[in-house]
C-alpha positions in Angstrom: 24.2 122.2 65.4 24.9 125.7 66.7 25.1 128.8 64.5 28.8 129.0 65.1 29.3 125.4 63.8 27.2 126.3 60.8 29.5 129.2 60.1 32.5 126.9 60.2 30.9 124.5 57.7 30.2 127.5 55.4 33.9 128.4 55.5 34.9 124.8 54.8 32.6 124.7 51.8 34.4 127.7 50.4 37.9 126.2 50.9 39.9 124.5 48.2 41.4 121.1 49.0 44.9 122.8 49.1 43.6 125.3 51.6 42.1 122.5 53.8 45.3 120.5 53.8 47.3 123.5 54.7 45.2 124.0 57.8 46.4 120.7 59.0 50.1 121.8 59.1 51.9 123.4 62.0 55.1 125.3 61.2 57.8 127.2 63.2 58.0 131.0 63.2 60.8 131.3 60.6 58.3 130.2 57.9 56.1 133.2 58.4 56.5 136.7 56.9 57.3 139.3 59.6 58.8 136.8 62.1 61.7 138.2 64.0 64.0 135.4 62.6 62.7 135.8 59.1 66.2 135.6 57.7 66.2 131.8 58.4 63.1 131.1 56.3 64.9 129.5 53.4 66.6 126.9 55.7 63.5 125.2 57.2 61.4 125.8 54.0 64.0 124.1 51.9 64.4 121.2 54.4 60.7 120.2 54.3 59.9 121.8 50.9 57.0 124.0 51.9 56.2 126.8 49.5 54.8 130.2 50.2 51.2 129.3 49.4 51.2 126.6 52.0 52.5 129.0 54.6 49.8 131.5 53.8 47.1 128.9 54.2 48.6 127.0 57.2 46.7 126.7 60.4 49.0 127.1 63.3 52.4 128.3 64.5 54.7 126.5 66.8 56.9 128.2 69.5 56.5 131.9 68.9 55.4 134.4 71.5 55.7 138.0 72.4 52.7 140.2 71.8 54.4 142.4 69.1 55.6 139.5 67.0 52.4 137.5 67.3 50.3 140.5 66.3 52.6 141.2 63.4 52.6 137.6 62.1 48.8 137.4 62.5 48.2 140.7 60.8 50.4 139.7 57.8 48.8 136.3 57.6 45.3 137.7 57.5 46.2 140.0 54.6 47.5 137.0 52.7 44.9 134.4 53.6 42.1 134.4 51.0 39.4 133.6 53.6 40.8 135.5 56.5 41.3 132.4 58.7 43.5 133.3 61.7 46.5 131.4 62.9 46.7 129.4 66.1 49.8 130.2 68.2 51.0 127.3 70.3 53.9 126.9 72.7 55.4 124.7 75.4 54.3 126.5 78.6 54.9 123.6 80.9 55.3 125.0 84.4 55.4 128.7 83.8 55.8 131.2 81.0 58.3 133.8 82.3 57.6 133.3 86.0 58.7 129.7 86.3 57.2 127.4 88.9 58.8 124.2 90.2 59.0 121.4 87.6 55.8 119.2 87.4 57.5 116.4 89.4 58.1 118.8 92.2 54.6 120.3 91.9 53.3 116.7 92.4 55.3 116.5 95.6 53.3 119.4 97.0 50.1 117.3 96.9 48.5 120.8 96.6 45.9 120.8 93.9 44.8 124.4 94.5 48.4 125.7 94.1 48.9 123.5 91.1 45.8 125.1 89.5 47.0 128.5 90.4 50.4 127.9 88.8 48.7 127.0 85.6 46.4 130.0 85.7 49.4 132.3 86.1 51.3 130.6 83.3 48.2 130.9 81.1 47.8 134.6 81.9 51.5 135.4 81.1 51.4 133.3 77.9 48.0 134.7 76.7 49.0 138.4 77.0 52.1 137.4 75.0 49.9 136.0 72.2 49.9 132.3 73.0 46.6 130.5 72.3 47.5 126.9 73.2 50.0 125.3 75.6 51.3 121.8 75.1 50.5 120.9 78.7 49.8 119.2 80.9 52.0 116.1 80.5 50.3 113.4 82.5 52.4 110.4 81.5 52.7 107.8 84.4 56.4 107.3 85.2 58.1 104.5 87.0 61.6 104.6 85.6 63.8 107.5 86.7 66.4 106.8 84.0 63.9 108.4 81.6 64.7 112.1 81.5 61.1 113.2 81.1 60.0 112.0 84.5 60.7 115.7 85.4 57.6 116.7 83.4 55.2 114.2 85.1 53.6 114.3 88.6 54.7 110.8 89.4 54.0 107.1 89.6 50.3 107.0 90.8 47.3 106.9 88.4 44.9 108.5 90.9 47.2 111.4 91.9 48.3 112.1 88.3 44.6 112.3 87.4 43.9 114.8 90.1 46.8 117.0 89.0 45.7 116.6 85.3 42.3 118.0 86.2 43.9 120.9 88.2 46.2 121.9 85.4 43.5 121.9 82.8 41.3 124.0 85.0 44.1 126.5 85.6 45.0 126.8 81.9 41.5 127.0 80.4 39.3 128.5 83.1 35.5 128.3 82.4 35.1 130.1 79.1 38.0 130.4 76.6 35.9 132.5 74.2 35.5 135.3 76.7 38.5 134.9 79.0 41.5 136.1 77.1 43.8 135.5 80.1 43.4 131.7 79.6 44.8 129.3 77.0 43.7 126.0 75.6 45.4 123.0 77.1 46.8 120.0 75.2 47.2 116.9 77.2 50.2 114.7 76.3 51.7 112.3 75.3 48.9 109.9 74.2 49.6 107.2 75.2 52.0 105.5 77.6 55.0 107.6 76.6 56.2 107.2 80.2 56.9 103.5 79.9 59.8 103.2 77.4 61.9 100.1 77.6 65.2 100.7 79.4 64.1 104.3 80.3 65.4 105.4 76.9 63.4 108.2 75.3 61.4 107.4 72.2 61.9 103.7 72.8 59.4 100.9 72.5 56.5 100.6 74.9 55.0 97.1 75.3 52.2 96.3 77.7 48.8 94.6 77.8 45.7 96.6 77.1 44.5 95.8 80.6 47.7 97.3 82.1 47.4 100.3 79.8 43.8 101.0 80.9 44.6 100.3 84.6 47.6 102.5 85.1 48.5 104.6 82.1 45.2 105.9 80.6 43.4 107.3 83.7 45.2 110.6 83.8 44.6 111.4 80.1 41.0 110.5 80.5 40.8 112.8 83.6 42.2 115.7 81.5 39.7 115.1 78.8 36.8 114.8 81.2 37.9 118.2 82.6 37.4 119.7 79.1 40.9 119.7 77.7 40.7 121.0 74.2 43.6 119.1 72.5 45.5 115.9 72.7 49.1 115.2 71.5 50.2 111.8 70.2 53.2 110.2 71.7 56.4 109.1 69.9 56.2 105.5 71.1 54.5 102.4 69.9 51.3 101.1 71.5 50.9 97.3 70.9 53.4 97.4 68.1 51.9 100.4 66.3 53.3 104.0 66.6 50.7 106.1 68.4 50.5 108.6 65.7 49.3 106.0 63.2 47.4 103.9 65.7 43.8 103.8 64.6 42.6 101.8 67.6 44.1 104.2 70.1 43.1 107.4 68.4 39.7 106.6 66.8 38.3 103.6 68.6 39.4 104.6 72.1 40.0 108.4 72.1 37.2 109.4 69.7 34.5 106.7 70.0 34.9 105.3 73.5 35.9 108.5 75.3 33.9 110.9 73.0 36.8 113.3 72.5 35.9 115.7 69.7 38.8 118.2 70.1 41.9 118.6 68.1 44.5 115.8 67.9 48.1 116.9 67.1 51.2 114.9 66.4 54.3 115.5 68.4 57.3 117.1 66.5 57.8 115.1 63.3 56.0 112.1 64.6 54.0 111.5 61.4 57.2 111.1 59.3 58.8 109.0 62.1 56.5 106.2 61.2 59.0 105.5 58.4 62.0 104.6 60.7 59.5 102.9 63.1 58.9 100.5 60.2 55.2 100.8 59.6 55.3 103.2 56.7 57.4 102.7 53.5 57.4 106.4 52.7 55.9 109.8 53.5 52.8 109.0 51.5 52.0 105.9 53.6 52.8 107.9 56.7 50.3 110.6 55.8 47.7 107.9 54.9 48.1 106.2 58.3 48.0 109.4 60.3 44.9 110.8 58.7 43.2 107.4 59.0 44.1 107.4 62.7 42.5 110.8 63.1 45.5 113.1 63.5 44.3 116.6 62.7 47.5 118.6 62.8 51.0 117.4 61.6 53.7 119.2 63.6 56.9 120.1 61.8 56.9 117.5 59.0 55.3 117.7 55.6 53.7 114.4 54.8 50.3 115.9 54.8 51.3 118.8 52.5 53.1 116.6 50.0 50.6 113.7 49.9 47.1 114.3 51.3 45.7 116.0 48.2 46.9 113.2 45.9 45.6 110.6 48.4 42.2 112.2 48.2 42.2 112.6 44.4 43.3 109.0 43.9 40.5 107.7 46.2 42.7 106.4 48.9 41.4 109.0 51.5 37.9 110.2 51.7 37.8 114.0 51.7 35.4 113.9 54.6 38.3 112.9 56.8 40.1 116.2 55.8 36.9 118.1 56.4 36.5 116.6 59.9 40.0 117.6 60.8 39.6 121.2 59.5 36.3 121.5 61.3 37.9 120.6 64.6 40.7 123.1 64.1 38.4 125.9 63.0 36.1 125.2 65.9 39.0 125.5 68.4 39.8 128.9 66.8 36.2 129.9 67.2 36.2 128.7 70.9 39.2 131.0 71.4 37.4 133.9 69.9 40.0 134.3 67.1 37.6 135.0 64.2 36.3 138.1 66.0 39.5 138.9 67.9 42.5 137.5 65.9 45.0 139.1 68.3 43.1 137.9 71.3 44.9 138.7 74.5 48.2 139.8 73.0 49.0 143.2 74.6 52.4 144.7 74.8 51.4 147.1 77.7 50.0 144.3 79.8 53.1 142.2 79.1 55.3 144.8 80.8 52.9 145.1 83.8 52.0 141.5 84.5 54.8 139.2 83.4 57.1 138.3 86.3 55.2 140.6 88.6 55.6 140.4 92.3 52.3 138.6 92.8 53.4 135.9 90.4 56.8 135.6 92.0 55.2 135.2 95.4 53.0 132.4 94.1 56.0 130.7 92.6 57.8 131.0 96.0 54.9 129.5 97.9 54.6 126.5 95.6 58.4 126.0 95.7 58.3 125.8 99.5 55.5 123.2 99.3 57.3 121.1 96.7 60.7 120.5 98.4 60.9 117.2 100.2 62.9 116.8 103.4 64.4 113.3 103.1 66.7 113.2 106.1 67.3 115.5 109.2 69.5 114.4 112.1 68.6 117.5 114.1 70.7 119.9 112.1 67.8 121.8 110.5 66.5 124.5 110.7 69.9 126.3 110.5 71.0 128.6 113.3 71.3 132.1 112.0 74.2 132.9 114.4 76.5 130.2 113.1 79.0 130.6 110.3 77.7 128.8 107.2 79.8 127.5 104.3 77.7 127.3 101.1 79.5 125.0 98.7 78.7 123.3 95.4 77.9 123.9 91.7 74.4 125.2 92.6 75.5 127.5 95.3 75.3 130.6 93.0 73.7 129.0 89.9 70.6 130.2 88.2 70.2 126.9 86.5 67.3 126.0 88.8 64.4 126.4 86.4 64.5 122.9 84.8 65.0 121.7 81.2 61.8 123.0 79.8 61.2 126.4 81.2 59.7 128.4 78.3 60.9 132.0 78.5 62.2 131.7 82.0 65.6 133.3 82.5 68.4 132.0 84.7 69.4 135.6 85.3 66.0 136.3 86.8 66.0 133.3 89.0 67.1 133.6 92.7 70.1 131.4 93.3 70.5 129.7 96.7 73.3 132.1 97.8 71.0 135.1 97.2 68.3 133.4 99.3 70.7 132.9 102.1 71.7 136.6 102.0 68.1 137.4 102.8 68.4 135.5 106.0 71.8 136.0 107.7 74.4 138.6 108.3 76.7 138.5 105.2 79.8 138.2 107.5 78.5 134.7 108.6 78.1 133.5 105.0 81.0 131.9 103.0 80.5 130.6 99.5 82.6 128.5 97.1 81.8 126.4 94.1 84.0 123.5 95.0 83.4 121.8 91.6 81.3 122.1 88.5 78.6 119.6 87.8 81.0 116.9 86.5 84.5 118.4 86.8 86.6 120.5 89.1 89.9 122.5 89.3 92.5 122.5 92.0 91.5 126.1 92.8 87.8 125.3 93.1 88.6 122.4 95.4 90.9 124.3 97.6 88.5 127.2 98.0 85.8 124.8 99.2 88.2 123.2 101.8 89.3 126.6 103.0 85.8 127.9 103.8 84.7 124.5 105.2 87.5 124.8 107.8 86.3 128.2 108.8 82.6 127.4 109.0 80.4 125.9 111.7 78.1 124.2 109.3 78.4 123.2 105.7 75.5 123.4 103.2 76.1 121.6 99.9 74.2 122.7 96.8 74.5 119.6 94.5 72.7 118.1 91.6 72.2 117.6 87.8 72.7 120.2 85.1 69.2 120.8 83.6 70.4 119.2 80.4 70.8 116.0 82.2 67.1 115.5 82.4 64.1 116.4 80.3 63.5 115.2 76.7 66.4 113.0 75.5 68.0 113.4 79.0 68.1 109.8 79.8 70.8 108.4 82.2 71.8 104.8 83.0 73.7 105.9 86.1 71.4 108.0 88.2 73.9 108.8 91.0 75.2 112.3 91.4 78.3 112.8 89.2 81.4 111.3 90.7 83.1 114.7 91.5 80.2 115.8 93.6 80.3 112.5 95.6 84.0 113.0 96.1 83.4 116.6 97.3 81.0 115.2 100.0 83.6 112.7 101.1 86.3 115.3 101.3 84.2 117.7 103.4 83.0 114.9 105.7 86.5 114.8 107.2 85.9 118.2 109.0 83.3 116.5 111.3 80.9 119.4 110.9 77.2 119.3 110.2 76.6 118.6 106.5 73.4 119.5 104.8 72.8 118.5 101.1 70.3 120.5 99.0 69.6 118.6 95.7 68.7 120.2 92.4 67.6 117.5 89.9 64.9 116.3 87.6 64.5 112.7 88.7 64.8 110.4 91.7 68.4 109.7 92.2 70.4 106.8 93.7 71.5 108.7 96.8 74.2 106.4 98.0 77.3 108.5 98.8 74.9 111.3 99.8 72.3 110.2 102.3 74.8 108.0 104.2 77.4 110.8 104.4 75.4 113.9 105.3 73.2 114.9 108.3 70.3 116.3 106.3 69.0 116.0 102.7 66.5 118.4 101.2 65.2 117.4 97.7 64.6 120.8 96.0 64.2 119.5 92.4 64.3 122.4 90.0 62.3 124.9 92.1 61.8 127.7 89.6 62.3 131.4 89.5 62.0 131.9 93.3 63.9 128.7 94.2 66.7 130.2 96.2 64.3 132.3 98.3 62.0 129.3 98.9 64.8 127.0 99.9 66.2 129.5 102.3 62.8 129.9 103.9 62.8 126.1 104.5 66.4 125.8 105.7 66.1 128.6 108.2 62.8 127.5 109.5 60.6 130.4 108.1 58.7 127.6 106.4 58.2 124.0 107.5 58.8 121.3 104.9 55.6 119.5 103.9 56.4 117.9 100.5 55.9 114.2 100.0 57.5 112.1 97.2 55.2 111.1 94.3 57.9 108.9 92.8 59.9 106.4 94.7 63.7 106.9 95.1 65.4 103.6 94.2 67.9 101.9 96.5 69.9 101.0 93.4 69.4 101.4 89.6 69.2 97.6 89.5 65.8 97.7 91.1 64.2 99.9 88.4 61.3 100.0 87.9 60.5 100.2 91.6 57.2 101.7 92.6 54.8 101.3 95.5 51.7 100.0 93.7 53.4 96.8 92.4 52.0 93.3 92.3 52.8 90.6 94.9 54.4 87.3 93.8 53.7 83.7 94.6 56.8 83.7 96.8 56.8 87.1 98.5 59.8 87.9 100.6 57.7 88.9 103.6 55.4 85.9 103.7 55.1 84.2 107.1 56.4 80.9 105.8 58.9 82.4 103.4 62.1 80.4 102.9 65.5 82.2 103.3 66.5 81.9 99.6 63.6 80.8 97.4 61.6 84.0 97.5 61.3 87.0 95.2 64.3 89.1 96.3 67.7 90.5 95.4 70.7 88.8 97.2 72.6 92.1 97.4 70.1 94.9 98.0 66.6 95.3 99.6 63.4 94.9 97.5 62.1 98.2 98.8 63.1 101.6 97.5 65.4 103.9 99.5 62.5 106.4 100.0 59.0 105.3 99.2 56.1 107.0 97.5 54.4 109.5 99.8 57.5 109.9 102.1 58.6 113.3 103.4 59.8 114.7 106.8 58.9 117.8 108.7 60.4 119.9 111.4 57.7 118.6 113.6 56.3 115.1 114.2 52.8 113.7 113.7 51.2 110.7 115.4 48.2 108.7 114.0 45.7 107.1 116.4 42.1 105.8 116.6 41.7 104.6 113.1 38.1 103.7 112.8 35.9 102.2 110.1 32.2 103.1 110.1 31.4 99.5 109.3 33.1 96.2 108.6 31.1 95.9 105.5 30.5 98.0 102.3 27.9 97.6 99.7 27.5 99.3 96.3 24.9 101.6 97.9 26.6 102.1 101.3 30.1 103.6 101.3 32.5 103.3 104.2 33.7 106.2 106.3 37.3 105.8 107.5 38.6 108.3 110.1 41.9 108.8 112.0 43.1 111.3 114.6 46.3 113.1 113.6 48.2 115.0 116.3 51.1 117.4 116.0 53.5 116.0 118.6 56.3 118.4 117.9 57.1 122.0 118.9 56.3 123.9 115.6 53.3 124.1 113.4 53.3 121.9 110.4 51.2 120.5 107.5 50.8 116.8 107.1 49.5 114.9 104.0 47.3 112.1 105.3 47.1 109.3 102.8 44.5 106.5 102.3 45.4 103.3 100.5 43.5 100.1 99.7 44.4 96.6 98.9 42.0 94.0 97.2 43.1 90.8 98.8 41.9 88.5 96.1 40.9 89.8 92.7 40.0 88.1 89.4 43.4 89.3 88.3 46.3 90.2 90.6 45.8 93.5 92.3 48.5 95.9 93.6 49.7 95.6 97.1 48.5 99.1 97.8 46.6 101.8 95.7 46.2 105.4 96.7 42.5 106.2 97.0 42.5 109.6 98.8 44.6 112.2 100.6 44.0 115.2 102.7 46.4 118.0 103.9 45.9 119.1 107.4 47.7 122.0 109.2 48.3 121.5 112.9 49.6 123.7 115.6 51.9 122.1 118.3 49.8 119.7 120.4 46.7 120.1 118.1 44.7 117.0 117.0 42.4 116.9 114.1 40.1 114.1 113.0 40.6 113.3 109.3 37.8 111.4 107.6 37.7 109.7 104.2 34.7 108.3 102.3 35.4 105.1 100.3 32.9 104.0 97.7 32.4 100.7 95.8 33.3 102.6 92.6 36.8 103.2 94.0 37.3 99.4 94.3 36.6 98.7 90.6 39.3 97.6 88.3 39.8 96.2 84.8 39.2 92.4 84.7 40.7 90.0 82.2 37.8 90.7 79.9 38.4 94.4 80.3 35.2 95.0 82.2 35.5 97.7 84.8 33.9 96.4 87.9 34.6 95.3 91.5 34.6 91.9 93.2 33.0 91.0 96.5 35.5 90.0 99.1 38.0 91.2 101.6 39.9 94.5 101.4 42.4 96.2 103.6 42.4 100.0 104.2 45.6 101.6 105.1 46.1 105.1 106.5 49.4 106.8 107.2 52.0 109.5 106.3 53.4 107.5 103.3 52.9 104.3 101.4 55.1 102.3 103.8 54.3 103.5 107.3 50.6 102.7 107.6 47.9 101.5 109.9 45.6 98.8 108.6 41.9 97.9 108.9 40.1 95.1 107.2 36.6 95.3 105.6 34.4 93.3 103.2 32.6 94.3 100.1 29.2 92.6 99.9 27.3 92.6 96.6 
């Protein structure tokens, strides 16, 4: 045991049981003396019946920031706290603090781990100088259902890729030494576990899957974040095997603590401890508190089951006080790792806030990542735009700053660069016409007519369409994932002019694009691109940057396919089998089985060819990996970046294996006519999976390696694993 840990134990020995329990409570700023919104204290205090002594001994604050306020709350708290234990300040810094980067689903589409890490580093820096100690990120939930609004916060449908991004985000947020680097913050991976698989794509809904499927697909990204050193884990709202995660002892103690050796802080999501009552596993708050502490939840966020009942549960013998001590120890150790005992105000600095937040360097990083995150889905030769043509920019997002996404911390729509402003950086203003045409879901006769008028006058029409940010994110679930009807009608109306139509989409989920992709000449999926979004999109549309983004979540052909994802299982009657009958196969009668746009898909202004795919051997052994190489050539006229993707299929496993699994990827930049050899190393370890007995091992036998630009258009080579 270190001297620092001994010091923590000394503090715990001096604490009363009331003081210990209060450390396990997280409260919002209005509870604290000196908070800017202090006048609202009686409201939330009355609602969850927390008295002043609890507040003075509480362990952490949710959602406040700004150096002045944090310093003031911390200073006041330290005066009132008997043992001088500092507060932890936590906030949802998901994809930027004030400088907002693209939403995580968009960042995933960049396939750029270095830029992802850089975005987290910048977010951490801005948050840290504003007094934040912990961010509730990264969210690494695997997602396969675009009806669920929170797919916007994930990096997609693939366990391997999500794991790589999880590690990158944790590195960016935390750096190498939290105790000495006050420009970093502690990361909290969420939502543990399987929050991304709710039935019907409805938030907070039931999750039901086998333990093998949980381990195979949904747990790897959480494990990757923890292996990277993530300091905190947040429980999810959903059930896991019929038990809410927040009270799931197997999940939190047996798996997270014992099997994975996680010894950091475990926090509930907002009110999730008390929500065990409506879930139906706790009769009252007392039982909810009992189940949460037994499961190992250290901090209860924004409900008061612990405050009201833990002391009595200890005194009555229901809960061993050592459980409370363990939780307090973990919380105090995190405060120590952050250097808060010696530096309770840590990195909070009003002067640096003014100098660093939203600075030009940060904005340029956001712009670069936004250009890498947009995905070109269609281009019938109309992009890049000609700067000498008259352009009509039409749509609800033409001049809108609502391009940050639904969970953008302190990002301001007023500070974001709308698409129109980006266009003005590129062309003579006399060649640029703009009209709204419609709002997100409604229109007026005047708006409609203005759009028609400028469309007549223009040479080319750019449509800025999409979802309002409130239509995705938490509780932003939609059964109909098409663009709102009025926007589809706008496309149809403008189609009559027989002019080039380009659609730029701002949205937080894969959409059903019928009525869009079949009507327009080009589609750029921009997602919510962040503070520099308009500038980045203009760079792409005018050819100053070449699109390189690739989808990390499949776009469905129809909502009736959902969930549709590339790494699915085959069936006993696959549609594409050589001897398949016309009817009695696994298929829809009215739509294709395949998504409209598959995982890994994305176009460029140039073209790439793949040739000379070579295996180093036809056999692999546990001690002898395979080398797989391919020549990639830029066959177009402009320089471009390609994401070369490696997939593998296990032809016959002990349990059914996916038809493809991503095992590696590399980004290569090629000048026109240039060829580069891209080489992957594939090991036996990468062929392992969870068997029916949950053993993680590989099987000898035949495998297929696929290389290509996406999960659909691939070249295949066969090899054997010999053991």
